[in-house]
PAMI-205041 format. One record per residue (C-alpha): residue number from 1; x, y, z. Coordinates in steps of 0.25 Angstrom, whole numbers, padded with zeros to 4 digits. Example, Ala and Ser with C-alpha at 12.3 -4.5 7.8 and 13.67 -1.06 7.14 Angstrom:
% residues 2
k,east,north,up
1,0049,-0018,0031
2,0055,-0004,0029
This chain:
% residues 448
k,east,north,up
1,0443,-0457,0392
2,0440,-0472,0383
3,0454,-0477,0379
4,0450,-0478,0364
5,0443,-0465,0364
6,0456,-0457,0371
7,0463,-0465,0360
8,0455,-0459,0349
9,0454,-0445,0353
10,0473,-0446,0357
11,0474,-0453,0343
12,0466,-0439,0337
13,0475,-0428,0346
14,0489,-0437,0342
15,0484,-0435,0326
16,0483,-0421,0326
17,0488,-0415,0339
18,0485,-0401,0336
19,0470,-0404,0335
20,0465,-0399,0346
21,0449,-0394,0345
22,0448,-0407,0336
23,0454,-0416,0348
24,0445,-0408,0358
25,0433,-0413,0349
26,0435,-0427,0347
27,0440,-0428,0363
28,0426,-0422,0368
29,0418,-0432,0356
30,0426,-0444,0359
31,0425,-0442,0373
32,0411,-0445,0376
33,0411,-0454,0365
34,0415,-0464,0377
35,0402,-0470,0379
36,0398,-0474,0366
37,0412,-0479,0362
38,0412,-0489,0375
39,0396,-0492,0371
40,0398,-0494,0356
41,0410,-0504,0353
42,0409,-0501,0338
43,0414,-0488,0339
44,0429,-0491,0343
45,0428,-0504,0334
46,0426,-0496,0323
47,0437,-0487,0326
48,0425,-0475,0327
49,0433,-0463,0336
50,0445,-0466,0327
51,0438,-0464,0313
52,0429,-0452,0319
53,0439,-0442,0324
54,0445,-0443,0309
55,0439,-0435,0299
56,0436,-0441,0286
57,0443,-0430,0279
58,0452,-0418,0280
59,0453,-0408,0270
60,0462,-0396,0271
61,0464,-0386,0261
62,0470,-0374,0257
63,0459,-0360,0255
64,0466,-0349,0247
65,0458,-0335,0247
66,0460,-0321,0241
67,0456,-0309,0251
68,0450,-0295,0247
69,0466,-0289,0246
70,0468,-0301,0237
71,0477,-0307,0245
72,0476,-0325,0245
73,0474,-0331,0258
74,0475,-0347,0263
75,0467,-0354,0272
76,0465,-0368,0275
77,0452,-0375,0272
78,0448,-0389,0280
79,0436,-0399,0279
80,0436,-0408,0289
81,0427,-0422,0284
82,0425,-0428,0297
83,0416,-0438,0296
84,0405,-0442,0287
85,0399,-0456,0291
86,0385,-0449,0293
87,0385,-0440,0281
88,0392,-0430,0274
89,0404,-0421,0282
90,0394,-0409,0287
91,0401,-0397,0296
92,0406,-0383,0295
93,0415,-0375,0288
94,0424,-0366,0296
95,0431,-0353,0292
96,0440,-0347,0306
97,0454,-0345,0308
98,0453,-0357,0318
99,0451,-0368,0306
100,0460,-0378,0308
101,0459,-0394,0305
102,0459,-0396,0322
103,0446,-0387,0321
104,0439,-0390,0309
105,0442,-0407,0314
106,0434,-0403,0328
107,0423,-0398,0321
108,0422,-0410,0310
109,0421,-0421,0322
110,0412,-0412,0330
111,0403,-0411,0317
112,0403,-0427,0316
113,0395,-0429,0328
114,0387,-0414,0327
115,0382,-0419,0312
116,0379,-0433,0317
117,0370,-0427,0332
118,0361,-0419,0319
119,0357,-0433,0314
120,0360,-0428,0300
121,0369,-0436,0291
122,0379,-0427,0292
123,0395,-0430,0294
124,0404,-0423,0301
125,0416,-0410,0295
126,0421,-0398,0296
127,0429,-0388,0288
128,0435,-0374,0285
129,0445,-0365,0285
130,0454,-0355,0293
131,0450,-0344,0286
132,0443,-0333,0294
133,0429,-0325,0288
134,0431,-0315,0298
135,0435,-0302,0293
136,0437,-0307,0279
137,0427,-0300,0267
138,0416,-0308,0260
139,0425,-0310,0248
140,0435,-0315,0255
141,0426,-0326,0263
142,0422,-0328,0250
143,0436,-0331,0243
144,0439,-0339,0254
145,0427,-0348,0253
146,0428,-0349,0240
147,0443,-0355,0240
148,0438,-0364,0251
149,0427,-0370,0245
150,0435,-0373,0232
151,0443,-0383,0239
152,0431,-0388,0248
153,0420,-0389,0238
154,0430,-0402,0234
155,0426,-0410,0248
156,0413,-0408,0250
157,0399,-0411,0244
158,0384,-0414,0250
159,0386,-0428,0251
160,0403,-0427,0256
161,0404,-0413,0263
162,0393,-0402,0268
163,0400,-0390,0274
164,0395,-0378,0280
165,0397,-0366,0289
166,0403,-0364,0303
167,0410,-0352,0309
168,0415,-0342,0297
169,0408,-0350,0288
170,0393,-0342,0287
171,0384,-0340,0275
172,0394,-0333,0267
173,0405,-0344,0270
174,0395,-0353,0265
175,0389,-0346,0253
176,0404,-0345,0248
177,0406,-0358,0250
178,0395,-0364,0243
179,0396,-0354,0232
180,0409,-0360,0228
181,0406,-0373,0231
182,0394,-0370,0219
183,0405,-0364,0209
184,0415,-0375,0211
185,0406,-0388,0211
186,0394,-0381,0202
187,0386,-0387,0212
188,0373,-0382,0220
189,0380,-0389,0232
190,0368,-0386,0241
191,0372,-0397,0250
192,0386,-0397,0251
193,0386,-0382,0261
194,0377,-0380,0271
195,0376,-0365,0279
196,0371,-0360,0264
197,0362,-0349,0263
198,0348,-0352,0261
199,0349,-0345,0248
200,0356,-0357,0241
201,0353,-0370,0252
202,0357,-0366,0265
203,0346,-0371,0276
204,0338,-0361,0285
205,0343,-0362,0298
206,0355,-0365,0295
207,0363,-0352,0300
208,0354,-0354,0313
209,0355,-0368,0315
210,0368,-0371,0324
211,0364,-0360,0334
212,0350,-0363,0335
213,0354,-0379,0337
214,0362,-0375,0347
215,0350,-0367,0355
216,0341,-0380,0351
217,0351,-0391,0357
218,0353,-0380,0369
219,0338,-0380,0370
220,0336,-0394,0372
221,0348,-0397,0380
222,0340,-0387,0390
223,0328,-0397,0389
224,0334,-0406,0396
225,0335,-0398,0409
226,0321,-0392,0408
227,0326,-0379,0401
228,0324,-0371,0389
229,0332,-0358,0382
230,0323,-0348,0386
231,0326,-0338,0397
232,0341,-0343,0396
233,0353,-0336,0395
234,0363,-0340,0383
235,0378,-0338,0380
236,0382,-0339,0366
237,0395,-0337,0362
238,0399,-0335,0346
239,0390,-0326,0337
240,0391,-0331,0324
241,0380,-0341,0319
242,0379,-0351,0329
243,0379,-0340,0340
244,0369,-0330,0333
245,0360,-0342,0331
246,0360,-0349,0344
247,0357,-0335,0349
248,0346,-0333,0342
249,0338,-0347,0345
250,0341,-0343,0360
251,0335,-0331,0358
252,0323,-0338,0351
253,0321,-0346,0363
254,0322,-0335,0373
255,0336,-0339,0379
256,0344,-0325,0380
257,0357,-0324,0373
258,0368,-0316,0380
259,0381,-0318,0374
260,0388,-0321,0361
261,0402,-0319,0355
262,0412,-0320,0344
263,0428,-0320,0346
264,0430,-0305,0350
265,0421,-0308,0362
266,0406,-0308,0368
267,0395,-0301,0371
268,0386,-0302,0383
269,0373,-0296,0382
270,0365,-0298,0394
271,0351,-0293,0388
272,0352,-0304,0378
273,0355,-0305,0363
274,0340,-0303,0357
275,0336,-0305,0342
276,0340,-0290,0339
277,0355,-0292,0347
278,0357,-0307,0338
279,0352,-0300,0325
280,0363,-0289,0328
281,0373,-0299,0331
282,0371,-0308,0316
283,0373,-0295,0310
284,0384,-0291,0317
285,0391,-0306,0314
286,0383,-0310,0302
287,0385,-0296,0295
288,0394,-0287,0299
289,0403,-0299,0305
290,0405,-0290,0318
291,0410,-0294,0333
292,0402,-0298,0344
293,0406,-0286,0351
294,0399,-0277,0342
295,0387,-0282,0349
296,0393,-0277,0362
297,0394,-0262,0355
298,0380,-0264,0350
299,0371,-0269,0361
300,0381,-0262,0372
301,0383,-0277,0378
302,0396,-0283,0385
303,0406,-0288,0376
304,0418,-0298,0381
305,0430,-0297,0372
306,0437,-0311,0369
307,0428,-0319,0380
308,0417,-0329,0380
309,0403,-0326,0384
310,0403,-0340,0393
311,0405,-0330,0407
312,0389,-0325,0407
313,0379,-0332,0413
314,0370,-0340,0405
315,0361,-0353,0403
316,0365,-0358,0391
317,0379,-0355,0382
318,0380,-0358,0369
319,0395,-0358,0364
320,0393,-0355,0349
321,0408,-0348,0346
322,0418,-0359,0343
323,0425,-0370,0349
324,0430,-0371,0361
325,0425,-0358,0366
326,0421,-0361,0381
327,0431,-0367,0390
328,0432,-0371,0404
329,0431,-0357,0412
330,0420,-0354,0400
331,0413,-0366,0405
332,0413,-0365,0418
333,0409,-0350,0417
334,0396,-0355,0409
335,0392,-0365,0421
336,0397,-0355,0431
337,0386,-0344,0425
338,0375,-0354,0423
339,0375,-0360,0411
340,0365,-0372,0409
341,0369,-0377,0394
342,0380,-0375,0386
343,0377,-0378,0371
344,0388,-0378,0361
345,0385,-0370,0346
346,0400,-0369,0343
347,0408,-0383,0340
348,0414,-0387,0353
349,0415,-0374,0360
350,0417,-0381,0374
351,0431,-0385,0377
352,0431,-0399,0383
353,0432,-0393,0398
354,0421,-0383,0395
355,0411,-0394,0393
356,0416,-0401,0403
357,0413,-0391,0413
358,0398,-0390,0406
359,0396,-0402,0407
360,0401,-0405,0423
361,0392,-0391,0427
362,0380,-0399,0422
363,0378,-0387,0409
364,0371,-0394,0397
365,0381,-0395,0387
366,0380,-0396,0372
367,0392,-0399,0362
368,0391,-0393,0350
369,0391,-0405,0341
370,0377,-0407,0347
371,0372,-0392,0350
372,0376,-0386,0338
373,0373,-0396,0327
374,0362,-0387,0323
375,0371,-0380,0311
376,0374,-0393,0304
377,0362,-0398,0307
378,0353,-0388,0298
379,0367,-0389,0289
380,0361,-0405,0288
381,0346,-0399,0286
382,0352,-0391,0275
383,0359,-0400,0268
384,0344,-0409,0269
385,0338,-0398,0261
386,0348,-0395,0250
387,0347,-0409,0247
388,0332,-0408,0246
389,0334,-0395,0239
390,0324,-0390,0251
391,0322,-0381,0262
392,0315,-0381,0274
393,0311,-0368,0282
394,0317,-0361,0294
395,0308,-0366,0303
396,0308,-0382,0297
397,0324,-0382,0300
398,0324,-0374,0310
399,0315,-0387,0316
400,0324,-0397,0309
401,0336,-0390,0316
402,0328,-0390,0331
403,0325,-0405,0329
404,0339,-0409,0326
405,0346,-0401,0338
406,0334,-0408,0347
407,0338,-0422,0341
408,0354,-0418,0342
409,0351,-0416,0358
410,0340,-0426,0360
411,0351,-0435,0354
412,0363,-0432,0362
413,0355,-0431,0375
414,0351,-0445,0373
415,0365,-0452,0368
416,0370,-0445,0380
417,0359,-0450,0391
418,0361,-0464,0384
419,0377,-0465,0387
420,0372,-0460,0403
421,0374,-0445,0400
422,0362,-0436,0400
423,0364,-0422,0395
424,0378,-0425,0390
425,0377,-0418,0378
426,0391,-0420,0374
427,0391,-0436,0377
428,0377,-0437,0370
429,0381,-0427,0357
430,0395,-0435,0355
431,0391,-0447,0355
432,0377,-0447,0347
433,0385,-0442,0336
434,0396,-0450,0337
435,0386,-0463,0336
436,0380,-0459,0323
437,0393,-0456,0316
438,0402,-0468,0324
439,0390,-0478,0318
440,0388,-0472,0304
441,0404,-0476,0303
442,0404,-0488,0307
443,0393,-0493,0297
444,0400,-0487,0287
445,0413,-0494,0289
446,0425,-0492,0296
447,0429,-0484,0283
448,0421,-0472,0286
């Protein structure tokens, strides 16, 4: 590794030694930037790497809330405003027990490059809380969201920071957050939160966007080896929003989805999850908030507790659950079982060792910052519609999303080719995303 890059990574680790996933994200990105740093001296001369790995602002606050028994609980709330060189901070809110500052810095850092790749004017940010919505009543979730927004509203705005949803923050949570934002600010801030319901400023296709976009990217990758989605066997992890709509788009394109999962384990349906079965999963997860093992009982298929779905024979793997869910062993299993493409629907679901195995085996690999950029892309389109006080049809938004994903693929592919590594989407996505942000930072002087 280049000595300069190595020194920046070591400085990050020394400052915050416990933030392991943030270290992982920084290392993965900076290592792949080496060709660009060597080619263009201006990035080193302007200390771009030292600046881009440090958030512009970190906000930490307490969130007291009352449960249905009248007892008071206190969680931590966060907003990491990482980089605003090309636009207002943009990134989701995650409510999950695993949330801490290191996790959100990793997610916010990734968001910088993901948002850059979309071609839309959005900076990178992320936020959330260690609050767990799972098992909470609607009133308890409402109480928490209201308390969270009482503080967060001071730090966001359509030209400052525009949060969205993420793990644990769906339509219910966004509605509660938005309602409190309007209450305390007396503003119909339609450009302040994205992922809103369609009746109060939300965009059509936004719930589907991350999953659809992941499959659109996979489809473009397959074209480079004269393949398509039709007839392909697909393994998917997760059973939330991203996984559900990735499965739906796979079905639309003629592929067969054989697995889905949650934290309890995974189901294996050799006949494939068809539209009727997927609708059942959506009702299970989105309405009844049940567990995926209930699918196995309903449709008499195999359920594998506390395990991943990556040991199945498949053509395409779509990890859509959470970070570091595919390790070295599971990556080797994907290779051994004939996978020709791995496309990340989640943020950083493959460990560095897993990525190495996949790439060495010449399996097509798409990093999340490129492959799962569909969600934030349609969030950007939602902001555009809100600013115009206008709504596009479902077909129009889907067409725009598809074109953005085609453009992201082409940008990543061409950039990797320019640096002598055609097909290396990790290098292509990281370098392309970086160049745009870095040039904007230089243009706006060393103070940015």
